[in-house]
Phi, psi and omega in degrees: 000320180294326177295321179295321179294318178295321178296315178299317179299315179302312182293325180285325181281332183240060185292338181273351185244103177299140179250124180284155177301321180296316179297317180294319178298318179295316183297322184257007176058044178224175179281163176298324180293327176295318178295319178300316178296318178299316180296323178298316178294320182290339179304323180293317177300313181295318182294329176300337181252016179071026180250155177235149170268111181269126181246133178216183178296332180282337180143197183247141177213158177276140180229131178167183180286157178301320179298316180292324177296317179295322178295318179295318177299318179299313179297318181297318179296319177298316179299315181295319178295318178298316180295319179293322180294328179283330184275336184215176175295156184303319182297315178292325180297318179296320179295315178299319180295319179297321179294320177299314181294323182293333180292345181259005178273000000 
């Protein structure tokens, strides 16, 4: 589940750059079929926000309006903060979330 959230974050932050299955599999240390399954599950999350996962020979990217992308990012950040808060003390959770976000800058 955490890999799927990281994958969703990656796709939302880099909407102009298609990500190939091979690149994503390498980045998350899993097989291409695992990434394909993750993307299938994430399609529902993206569709709730009026976004589509566009697939081409170059890779997969999120497609939609800037407003919808921001709404999806907001929900994803809330989910990540809630999950971090449940797993650790609030102070550590904020630190973990900041480290997660900094890896995408």
